N, C-alpha and C positions, 0 to 999 in steps of 0.2 A: 420185296420180291414175292410173288404169289406162287408158292409151291416150287417143286423142282421142274424146270422147264425143259421141254424136248427141243430137238433141232428143228429147223424149218420155220413154217409160218406159225407154229404154236408158241414161239419164244415170247412174244410180246402181247399175247392175247390172254386177258385175265380169265377167260372162260375155261381154259385148259389146265389140267393138272396131270402129274405123273402118278402112276400106281405106287411109286416108291414113297409117296407122301401120305397115303390114305390112313395108315395106322395112327399116326400122330394127329391128323386132322379129325379122325373119327372120335378118338378119346376126348378131345377138346370139345367137339360138337355134342357128344352124348351127355356130357356133364354140365352143359349150359342150363340156365334157369328158363330159357325161352322154349316155347313149343309152337306147334303149327297153329296158324290162324283158323278159327272156326272148326276145330277138330271134333270128331265124334265124341259124344259124352253119354254117360250111363245115368239114367234117372228113372225111378219108380219101376225098376225091373225091365227096362227096355233101353235100346240105343237110339240116339237122335243125332241129327246133324243139320246145320244151317247151310243152305245152298241158295245161290242167287240165280234165278232162272228168268230170263227175259227182264221184265221190269219189276219182278216180284222177288222178295226174300222169303224163302220157304223153310219151314222146319219139318224135316221128314223123319219118320221112324225107319231105321235101317234093319232089314231082316237079319236075324242071327246067322242064317245060312250064307249070306253074302260075306259077312265078316269071317266066318269059319273058313271059307274058301280062300280068302285073302291071306289069312294066317298060315294056312297049309302051303300056299304058293311061296310065301316068304321063307318059311321054315325049310321047305324042300329045296328051294333055289340056293339057299345058303349051304345046305348039305352037299348039293351037287357042285358047289363052288362055281356057279355061273356068274355070281357076283360075290363081293366080299362083305360089304356093309350096306345097311339100309339108311342112307343119308345122301345129301345133295351131290357130291362128286361121283357117286356110284348109282345105285338104284334108289330113286326118290319119287318116282311117279309111274303111273300106268294109264293107258287109254282104254276106257271101257267101250265095248261095241256090241251090236246085235245084228243078226241077219237082216238084210234090207226089208224083207217082207214083214217081219215082226215090227220093226221100227215104224214102218208106214202105218201100221194099225195104231200104235201107241201115240204117234205124233198128233193124231186128231183129238186126243184127250186133253183135259186140263193138265197144267204143268205138274201138279201134285200127284195126280193119278198116273201120268206118264212115267215119272221117276219111281213111284212106288212099284209099278209093275215091272219096269225095266230092271231095277236092282234085285228083284226077286225072281227073274226069269232064268230058267236053267239053260237057256240058249245063250246067255250072256258070256262074253269073253273079255279078256284084258290083255293088252300088249304092254308088257313092262319094258322100259328102256333102262338098262343098267349101263355102267361105265359112261354115264351121261357127260362127265367132264374129263374123261381120260383122252388125252390127245392121241389120235390115231397114227401120228407120225413118230411117236415115242415107242421104241421097241419093247420097253418095259410094260407097255399096255396091251400088246398084241393079243395075248391069251384071253383077256377080258373083252376086248373089242369083238372077238369072234363069237362070244356068247352073250352079247349085250341085248339081243332081241328075244324076249321070252313070252310065249303065249300061255296064258293060264285060262282054265275053263271052270265052269260052275255046274257041270253035269257029271262030275266024277272022272272025266278023262285026265290022264297025266299031262303035266306041262310039257311043252316042246319048244325047241329053238327054231327061229326063222331068220332069214337074212334079207338084206336089201336086194331088190330085183333089178335086172338090167334096165327096166323101163323107168326106174327112178332117176332123179337128176344126179350128176356126177358127185356133188358134195355128199349126198346121202350114201352113195355107193362106197366112197372112200372111208367114211366114218361108220359104215355098216348100220345105217339108220333105216330100219325097215318100217313099212306101213302095215296097217291092219289087213287081214285077209280079204281078198276080193269077195264081193257079194255081201259085204257087211258095212254098216254105218256107225260112225262114232256117236257115243251117247254123252260121255262126260269124262274129264280127266280126274284121276284120283291121286292125291299126293300122300306120301308116306314118309315118316321120318322117325328114326330111333331117338329116344330121349329118356333120361333117367326118371322123368315124371310121367312117362307115357301110360295111357290107359290099358293097353293090351300088352301081352307078354308071350314071347315064343322062345324056344330053346335053340340056341346056335350050337350045333354039335361040333362044328369045326373049331370054334374057340372055347367050347365046353363051358358055356355060360348062358344065363337067361338074358334076353334083350327086351326092354320095354319100348313101345313105339306108339305113335299116334297116326290117325288116318283123317284126312280132310278132303272136302270137295270144294275148297276155296279155289277160285279161278286165278287168283294172283299168287304166283310163286314167290318165294323169298328172293330178295335182291342182295347184291354185294354190299357189305358195310364198308363205306369208303374210308373209315378210320382204321380198320383192321385188314381189309382186303381179302384175307384168307378165310373169312367166316361169312355166313349168310345171316341177315337180320330176319329173325322170326318173331312175330308178334307175341307178346305175353298173353296168357289166358289163365283163368282160375282153374286149378286142378279139381276135378270132381271129388267130393268127400266120400262117395259111395265106394265100397270095396270092389276089387276086380272080381267079376263073376268067375267061379272056379273053372268052368269049361273053357274060358279064354285065357287062362293063366297056366295052371299046373300041367294040363294035358297037352299043350301045344309047344 
């Protein structure tokens, strides 16, 4: 059986979990040896990531400002209790976006220049989807379904909540699955997962502990492991030998 099942159509769907299960699942997930595929790594004083764009595989240097904003979003979201954990049943990804007029300028460039400029642009935003696998028909999940759409900004603005609009399809409204703001275009999905071997570290004030995590731009999300059902299969990768940069560990 996969998790504690809710009533209704969620009973037999392996996609859905109950909030009542997340503590147990998170501890098991966090202590696994596996990590995200093609996660950001630290080398020679800079951060890099592999990204597949079009027919090319690119290695991009990621601006520290981008990473610092992501860390603050996660730290503050945990403190506000808009989500409980950074892993696949709860918050595990975000959708990066830019204003339409800016993206139209960047899309004319080579892939590498396009992403280099996009990830460093202060007009960048991200829509995080939390409670990703919390069944909306389970009363235990209601509180987190209401706060599952989180907008993060890269220009110093505070995060904010958004909701599915009436113009969205019925399935999205029921699960409160919001879209990015109007007048903006998607850039790339960012995947995030807590892991005991993660490169980055933030402090979770709710649980009073540090949490390590990884960030990836891999387009293929983890899939269910058919042998265990309640876990996701994440590809192994070598953990960088370089130490965590101080400003991405102790201060966040």
